[in-house]
C-alpha positions as CSV (number, residue, x, y, z in Angstrom):
1,M,105.3,-144.6,-25.4
2,T,105.7,-148.1,-26.9
3,R,107.8,-150.8,-25.1
4,Y,108.7,-153.7,-27.4
5,I,108.8,-157.2,-26.1
6,L,110.5,-160.4,-27.3
7,P,107.7,-162.9,-28.4
8,D,107.9,-166.6,-27.4
9,L,108.5,-169.1,-30.1
10,R,105.5,-171.1,-31.0
11,F,107.6,-174.3,-31.1
12,D,110.6,-175.8,-29.3
13,Y,114.1,-174.8,-30.4
14,G,114.7,-178.2,-32.0
15,A,111.3,-178.6,-33.7
16,L,112.6,-177.5,-37.1
17,E,115.5,-180.0,-37.2
18,P,117.2,-181.3,-39.3
19,H,116.6,-178.2,-41.5
20,I,117.5,-175.7,-38.8
21,Q,119.4,-176.9,-35.7
22,G,118.0,-176.2,-32.3
23,A,121.3,-174.5,-31.3
24,I,120.8,-171.9,-34.1
25,M,117.2,-171.3,-33.1
26,E,118.1,-170.7,-29.5
27,L,121.0,-168.3,-30.3
28,H,119.0,-166.6,-33.0
29,H,115.9,-166.0,-30.9
30,D,117.3,-165.5,-27.4
31,K,120.4,-163.5,-28.3
32,H,120.1,-161.8,-31.6
33,H,116.4,-161.0,-31.6
34,R,116.5,-160.0,-28.0
35,A,119.3,-157.5,-28.8
36,Y,117.1,-155.8,-31.3
37,V,114.2,-155.5,-28.8
38,E,116.6,-154.0,-26.2
39,G,118.0,-151.7,-28.8
40,A,114.6,-150.5,-29.8
41,N,113.5,-149.8,-26.2
42,K,116.8,-148.0,-25.6
43,A,116.1,-145.7,-28.6
44,I,112.6,-145.1,-27.5
45,Q,113.8,-144.1,-24.0
46,Q,116.4,-141.7,-25.6
47,L,113.8,-140.2,-27.8
48,Q,111.5,-139.6,-24.8
49,E,114.3,-138.0,-22.9
50,M,115.1,-135.7,-25.9
51,R,111.4,-134.6,-26.0
52,G,111.5,-133.8,-22.3
53,R,114.6,-131.6,-22.7
54,G,113.4,-130.1,-25.9
55,D,116.8,-130.8,-27.3
56,F,116.8,-132.7,-30.7
57,E,120.4,-132.3,-31.6
58,R,120.9,-136.1,-31.9
59,I,117.4,-136.8,-33.5
60,G,118.9,-138.2,-36.7
61,A,121.1,-140.8,-35.0
62,I,118.3,-141.8,-32.7
63,E,115.8,-142.2,-35.5
64,R,118.2,-144.3,-37.5
65,A,118.8,-146.6,-34.4
66,L,115.1,-146.8,-33.8
67,A,114.4,-147.8,-37.4
68,F,117.2,-150.4,-37.4
69,H,116.2,-152.1,-34.2
70,V,112.4,-152.0,-34.6
71,S,112.7,-153.3,-38.2
72,G,114.9,-156.1,-36.9
73,H,112.3,-156.9,-34.2
74,V,109.4,-156.9,-36.7
75,L,111.3,-159.0,-39.3
76,H,112.3,-161.6,-36.8
77,S,108.9,-161.8,-35.2
78,M,107.4,-162.4,-38.7
79,F,110.1,-164.9,-39.5
80,W,109.3,-167.1,-36.5
81,Q,105.6,-167.0,-37.4
82,N,106.4,-167.9,-41.0
83,L,108.0,-171.2,-39.9
84,S,106.4,-174.4,-38.6
85,P,107.5,-177.9,-37.9
86,D,104.5,-179.0,-39.9
87,G,105.3,-176.7,-42.8
88,G,106.7,-177.2,-46.3
89,G,105.1,-178.3,-49.5
90,E,103.2,-175.6,-51.5
91,P,100.4,-173.2,-50.6
92,D,96.9,-173.6,-52.0
93,G,93.8,-171.4,-52.4
94,A,94.1,-167.7,-53.2
95,L,97.8,-167.4,-52.3
96,A,98.7,-170.2,-54.7
97,Q,96.6,-168.5,-57.5
98,A,98.3,-165.2,-56.9
99,I,101.8,-166.8,-56.9
100,R,101.0,-168.4,-60.3
101,R,99.6,-165.2,-61.7
102,D,102.5,-163.0,-60.6
103,F,105.5,-165.4,-60.9
104,G,104.2,-167.8,-63.6
105,S,104.5,-170.9,-61.3
106,F,105.4,-171.9,-57.7
107,D,108.8,-173.2,-58.9
108,A,109.6,-169.9,-60.5
109,F,108.7,-168.0,-57.3
110,K,110.9,-170.4,-55.3
111,L,113.8,-169.9,-57.6
112,Q,113.4,-166.1,-57.6
113,L,113.3,-165.8,-53.8
114,I,116.3,-168.1,-53.3
115,K,118.3,-166.0,-55.8
116,V,117.2,-162.8,-54.1
117,A,118.5,-164.2,-50.8
118,S,121.8,-165.6,-52.2
119,T,122.7,-162.4,-54.0
120,I,122.4,-160.0,-51.0
121,M,125.7,-158.2,-50.6
122,G,126.4,-158.3,-46.8
123,S,123.6,-158.8,-44.3
124,G,119.9,-158.7,-45.0
125,W,116.7,-160.4,-45.8
126,A,114.8,-161.7,-48.8
127,A,111.0,-161.2,-48.7
128,L,107.8,-162.0,-50.5
129,V,105.9,-158.7,-50.5
130,W,102.5,-157.3,-51.5
131,D,102.5,-154.1,-53.4
132,P,99.1,-152.4,-52.7
133,V,99.7,-149.9,-55.5
134,S,100.0,-152.5,-58.3
135,R,98.1,-155.1,-56.3
136,R,100.7,-157.7,-57.2
137,L,103.1,-160.0,-55.3
138,G,106.8,-159.5,-55.7
139,T,110.2,-160.1,-54.0
140,T,112.7,-157.7,-52.6
141,Q,116.1,-157.6,-50.9
142,I,116.1,-155.9,-47.5
143,H,119.7,-154.8,-46.7
144,D,120.4,-154.9,-43.0
145,H,116.8,-154.5,-41.8
146,Q,115.1,-151.7,-43.6
147,S,116.6,-150.5,-46.9
148,E,115.7,-151.4,-50.5
149,I,112.0,-152.3,-49.9
150,T,109.5,-150.5,-52.1
151,Q,107.8,-148.0,-49.7
152,A,104.3,-149.3,-50.2
153,G,105.4,-152.9,-50.1
154,V,104.2,-155.1,-47.2
155,P,106.3,-158.2,-46.3
156,L,104.3,-161.4,-46.1
157,M,107.1,-163.9,-45.8
158,V,110.7,-163.2,-44.9
159,L,113.9,-165.1,-45.2
160,D,116.8,-164.2,-42.9
161,A,120.0,-164.0,-44.8
162,W,122.2,-162.7,-42.0
163,E,125.0,-165.2,-41.1
164,H,123.7,-165.8,-37.6
165,A,120.6,-167.5,-39.2
166,Y,122.6,-170.4,-40.7
167,Y,126.4,-170.3,-40.1
168,L,126.6,-172.7,-37.2
169,Q,125.0,-175.4,-39.3
170,Y,125.7,-174.6,-43.0
171,R,128.9,-172.6,-42.6
172,N,129.6,-170.7,-45.9
173,E,127.1,-172.9,-47.9
174,K,124.2,-170.5,-47.3
175,D,122.4,-171.7,-50.5
176,K,121.8,-175.0,-48.7
177,F,120.0,-173.1,-45.9
178,F,117.9,-171.2,-48.5
179,Q,116.9,-174.5,-50.0
180,A,116.3,-176.3,-46.7
181,I,114.0,-173.7,-45.3
182,W,111.3,-174.6,-47.9
183,N,110.6,-177.6,-45.8
184,V,109.4,-175.5,-42.9
185,W,107.4,-172.6,-44.4
186,D,104.1,-172.2,-42.7
187,W,101.9,-171.5,-45.8
188,E,98.8,-171.0,-43.6
189,D,100.5,-168.1,-41.9
190,V,101.5,-166.6,-45.2
191,A,98.0,-167.1,-46.6
192,D,96.5,-165.4,-43.6
193,R,98.8,-162.4,-44.1
194,F,97.9,-162.3,-47.8
195,Q,94.2,-162.3,-47.1
196,A,94.6,-159.5,-44.5
197,V,96.7,-157.3,-46.7
198,Q,94.0,-157.3,-49.5
199,R,92.1,-154.7,-47.3
200,L,95.0,-152.3,-47.4
201,D,94.1,-149.1,-49.3
202,L,96.7,-146.3,-49.5
203,R,94.4,-144.0,-51.4
204,L,96.8,-144.0,-54.3
205,A,94.3,-144.5,-57.1
206,D,95.4,-144.0,-60.7
207,T,99.1,-144.5,-59.9
208,A,99.6,-147.8,-61.6
209,E,98.1,-149.9,-64.5
210,D,98.4,-153.3,-66.0
211,L,100.7,-153.6,-69.0
212,V,99.4,-155.7,-71.9
213,S,102.3,-157.6,-73.3
214,Q,102.7,-157.9,-77.1
215,S,104.7,-161.1,-76.7
216,A,103.5,-164.6,-75.8
217,P,101.4,-164.7,-72.5
218,H,103.2,-165.6,-69.3
219,P,102.6,-169.2,-68.5
220,V,100.2,-170.1,-65.7
221,L,100.7,-173.6,-64.4
Protein backbone atom coordinates (compact mmCIF):
# COMPACT_ATOMS: atom_id res chain seq x y z
CA MET A 1 0.00 0.00 0.00
CA THR A 2 0.99 3.64 -0.39
CA ARG A 3 3.20 5.34 2.18
CA TYR A 4 3.03 9.13 2.04
CA ILE A 5 6.15 11.26 2.59
CA LEU A 6 6.73 14.89 3.51
CA PRO A 7 8.29 16.70 0.52
CA ASP A 8 11.18 19.10 1.03
CA LEU A 9 10.55 22.77 0.34
CA ARG A 10 12.15 24.05 -2.85
CA PHE A 11 13.39 27.16 -1.04
CA ASP A 12 14.63 28.22 2.40
CA TYR A 13 12.11 28.99 5.14
CA GLY A 14 12.85 32.72 4.98
CA ALA A 15 12.91 32.98 1.18
CA LEU A 16 9.35 34.35 0.97
CA GLU A 17 9.91 37.19 3.44
CA PRO A 18 8.64 39.82 4.06
CA HIS A 19 5.39 38.42 2.69
CA ILE A 20 5.51 35.17 4.70
CA GLN A 21 7.86 34.95 7.68
CA GLY A 22 10.36 32.12 7.89
CA ALA A 23 9.01 31.12 11.32
CA ILE A 24 5.58 30.55 9.79
CA MET A 25 6.99 28.49 6.93
CA GLU A 26 9.02 26.30 9.30
CA LEU A 27 6.06 25.68 11.63
CA HIS A 28 3.63 25.22 8.74
CA HIS A 29 5.78 22.74 6.82
CA ASP A 30 7.60 20.86 9.57
CA LYS A 31 4.73 20.58 12.07
CA HIS A 32 1.34 20.99 10.43
CA HIS A 33 2.07 19.37 7.06
CA ARG A 34 4.03 16.59 8.75
CA ALA A 35 1.03 15.85 10.98
CA TYR A 36 -1.16 15.26 7.92
CA VAL A 37 1.41 12.89 6.43
CA GLU A 38 1.62 10.94 9.66
CA GLY A 39 -2.17 10.89 9.97
CA ALA A 40 -2.52 9.58 6.41
CA ASN A 41 -0.01 6.80 7.00
CA LYS A 42 -1.72 5.84 10.26
CA ALA A 43 -5.07 5.59 8.47
CA ILE A 44 -3.50 3.47 5.70
CA GLN A 45 -2.06 1.10 8.32
CA GLN A 46 -5.41 0.82 10.07
CA LEU A 47 -7.15 0.10 6.77
CA GLN A 48 -4.61 -2.61 5.97
CA GLU A 49 -5.11 -4.20 9.39
CA MET A 50 -8.89 -4.15 8.90
CA ARG A 51 -8.53 -5.92 5.56
CA GLY A 52 -6.33 -8.54 7.15
CA ARG A 53 -8.92 -9.25 9.84
CA GLY A 54 -11.86 -9.01 7.46
CA ASP A 55 -13.48 -6.70 10.01
CA PHE A 56 -14.76 -3.43 8.50
CA GLU A 57 -16.79 -2.19 11.47
CA ARG A 58 -14.84 1.10 11.61
CA ILE A 59 -14.45 1.58 7.85
CA GLY A 60 -16.46 4.83 7.82
CA ALA A 61 -14.28 6.53 10.43
CA ILE A 62 -11.06 5.30 8.82
CA GLU A 63 -12.13 6.45 5.35
CA ARG A 64 -12.99 9.92 6.72
CA ALA A 65 -9.64 10.17 8.48
CA LEU A 66 -7.82 9.03 5.34
CA ALA A 67 -9.64 11.59 3.18
CA PHE A 68 -8.91 14.40 5.65
CA HIS A 69 -5.20 13.69 6.06
CA VAL A 70 -4.42 12.78 2.44
CA SER A 71 -6.28 15.84 1.20
CA GLY A 72 -4.32 18.00 3.65
CA HIS A 73 -1.10 16.44 2.39
CA VAL A 74 -2.01 17.01 -1.27
CA LEU A 75 -3.13 20.61 -0.75
CA HIS A 76 -0.03 21.56 1.25
CA SER A 77 2.28 19.87 -1.28
CA MET A 78 0.65 21.87 -4.07
CA PHE A 79 0.73 25.08 -2.01
CA TRP A 80 4.52 24.88 -1.57
CA GLN A 81 4.96 24.34 -5.32
CA ASN A 82 2.61 27.22 -6.12
CA LEU A 83 4.96 29.61 -4.28
CA SER A 84 8.33 31.04 -5.29
CA PRO A 85 10.72 33.73 -4.01
CA ASP A 86 10.85 34.91 -7.65
CA GLY A 87 7.07 34.88 -8.06
CA GLY A 88 4.44 37.57 -8.23
CA GLY A 89 3.24 39.72 -11.07
CA GLU A 90 0.78 38.21 -13.54
CA PRO A 91 0.80 35.06 -15.66
CA ASP A 92 1.18 35.14 -19.42
CA GLY A 93 0.46 32.83 -22.33
CA ALA A 94 -2.43 30.36 -22.35
CA LEU A 95 -3.11 30.68 -18.62
CA ALA A 96 -3.46 34.45 -18.86
CA GLN A 97 -5.80 34.12 -21.82
CA ALA A 98 -7.97 31.60 -19.98
CA ILE A 99 -8.15 33.83 -16.89
CA ARG A 100 -9.29 36.79 -19.03
CA ARG A 101 -11.83 34.59 -20.81
CA ASP A 102 -13.32 33.04 -17.66
CA PHE A 103 -13.06 35.93 -15.17
CA GLY A 104 -13.06 39.00 -17.43
CA SER A 105 -9.64 40.21 -16.28
CA PHE A 106 -6.75 39.28 -14.03
CA ASP A 107 -7.83 41.89 -11.47
CA ALA A 108 -11.33 40.38 -11.38
CA PHE A 109 -9.83 36.92 -10.79
CA LYS A 110 -7.60 38.24 -8.00
CA LEU A 111 -10.50 39.98 -6.30
CA GLN A 112 -12.67 36.87 -6.55
CA LEU A 113 -10.05 34.49 -5.10
CA ILE A 114 -9.29 36.84 -2.21
CA LYS A 115 -13.00 37.11 -1.43
CA VAL A 116 -13.36 33.33 -1.63
CA ALA A 117 -10.56 32.97 0.94
CA SER A 118 -11.72 35.71 3.28
CA THR A 119 -15.33 34.46 3.49
CA ILE A 120 -14.52 30.87 4.48
CA MET A 121 -16.33 30.07 7.71
CA GLY A 122 -13.81 28.31 9.91
CA SER A 123 -10.80 26.55 8.39
CA GLY A 124 -10.21 25.83 4.75
CA TRP A 125 -8.68 26.79 1.42
CA ALA A 126 -9.46 28.93 -1.59
CA ALA A 127 -8.54 27.43 -4.95
CA LEU A 128 -8.31 28.16 -8.63
CA VAL A 129 -9.77 25.05 -10.25
CA TRP A 130 -10.23 23.62 -13.72
CA ASP A 131 -13.60 22.05 -14.49
CA PRO A 132 -13.04 19.43 -17.20
CA VAL A 133 -16.79 19.18 -17.82
CA SER A 134 -17.33 22.83 -18.77
CA ARG A 135 -13.63 23.26 -19.66
CA ARG A 136 -13.51 26.51 -17.75
CA LEU A 137 -11.54 27.94 -14.84
CA GLY A 138 -13.33 28.77 -11.61
CA THR A 139 -12.75 29.28 -7.91
CA THR A 140 -13.98 27.28 -4.94
CA GLN A 141 -13.94 27.15 -1.17
CA ILE A 142 -12.53 23.96 0.31
CA HIS A 143 -13.75 23.66 3.89
CA ASP A 144 -11.21 21.90 6.09
CA HIS A 145 -9.43 19.87 3.37
CA GLN A 146 -11.98 18.23 1.17
CA SER A 147 -15.55 19.55 1.13
CA GLU A 148 -17.30 22.00 -1.23
CA ILE A 149 -15.18 21.33 -4.32
CA THR A 150 -17.05 20.39 -7.49
CA GLN A 151 -16.37 16.69 -7.92
CA ALA A 152 -14.82 17.01 -11.39
CA GLY A 153 -12.80 20.09 -10.43
CA VAL A 154 -9.00 19.91 -10.36
CA PRO A 155 -7.14 22.44 -8.18
CA LEU A 156 -4.36 24.33 -9.98
CA MET A 157 -3.51 26.93 -7.35
CA VAL A 158 -4.44 26.78 -3.65
CA LEU A 159 -4.44 29.39 -0.91
CA ASP A 160 -4.27 28.14 2.67
CA ALA A 161 -6.82 29.98 4.82
CA TRP A 162 -6.21 27.99 8.03
CA GLU A 163 -4.98 30.23 10.86
CA HIS A 164 -1.63 28.42 11.10
CA ALA A 165 -0.79 29.79 7.62
CA TYR A 166 -0.73 33.44 8.71
CA TYR A 167 -1.55 34.07 12.39
CA LEU A 168 2.01 34.43 13.72
CA GLN A 169 2.59 37.34 11.34
CA TYR A 170 -0.78 38.82 10.46
CA ARG A 171 -2.77 37.97 13.60
CA ASN A 172 -6.48 38.49 12.93
CA GLU A 173 -5.86 40.58 9.79
CA LYS A 174 -6.00 37.64 7.43
CA ASP A 175 -6.96 39.79 4.44
CA LYS A 176 -3.46 41.29 4.55
CA PHE A 177 -2.03 37.78 4.13
CA PHE A 178 -4.39 37.08 1.23
CA GLN A 179 -3.13 40.27 -0.43
CA ALA A 180 0.56 39.71 0.33
CA ILE A 181 0.69 36.22 -1.12
CA TRP A 182 0.19 37.60 -4.64
CA ASN A 183 3.83 38.70 -4.45
CA VAL A 184 5.03 35.08 -4.34
CA TRP A 185 2.73 33.08 -6.65
CA ASP A 186 4.76 30.92 -9.03
CA TRP A 187 2.81 31.42 -12.26
CA GLU A 188 5.07 29.04 -14.16
CA ASP A 189 4.00 26.24 -11.83
CA VAL A 190 0.32 27.13 -12.21
CA ALA A 191 0.69 27.38 -16.00
CA ASP A 192 2.32 23.94 -16.13
CA ARG A 193 -0.60 22.49 -14.17
CA PHE A 194 -3.06 24.24 -16.47
CA GLN A 195 -1.36 22.78 -19.54
CA ALA A 196 -1.33 19.28 -18.05
CA VAL A 197 -4.99 19.33 -17.03
CA GLN A 198 -6.10 20.10 -20.59
CA ARG A 199 -5.52 16.42 -21.34
CA LEU A 200 -7.99 15.27 -18.70
CA ASP A 201 -11.04 13.64 -20.26
CA LEU A 202 -13.66 12.23 -17.88
CA ARG A 203 -15.73 10.83 -20.75
CA LEU A 204 -18.66 13.05 -19.75
CA ALA A 205 -19.57 14.33 -23.20
CA ASP A 206 -22.83 16.23 -23.68
CA THR A 207 -23.16 17.14 -20.00
CA ALA A 208 -22.46 20.88 -20.34
CA GLU A 209 -22.82 23.63 -22.92
CA ASP A 210 -21.87 27.27 -23.35
CA LEU A 211 -24.64 29.76 -22.61
CA VAL A 212 -25.01 32.66 -25.03
CA SER A 213 -25.76 35.77 -22.99
CA GLN A 214 -28.48 38.12 -24.19
CA SER A 215 -26.82 40.97 -22.32
CA ALA A 216 -23.67 42.90 -23.12
CA PRO A 217 -20.63 40.65 -23.65
CA HIS A 218 -18.29 40.08 -20.71
CA PRO A 219 -15.28 42.38 -21.06
CA VAL A 220 -12.00 40.83 -22.08
CA LEU A 221 -9.08 43.04 -21.12
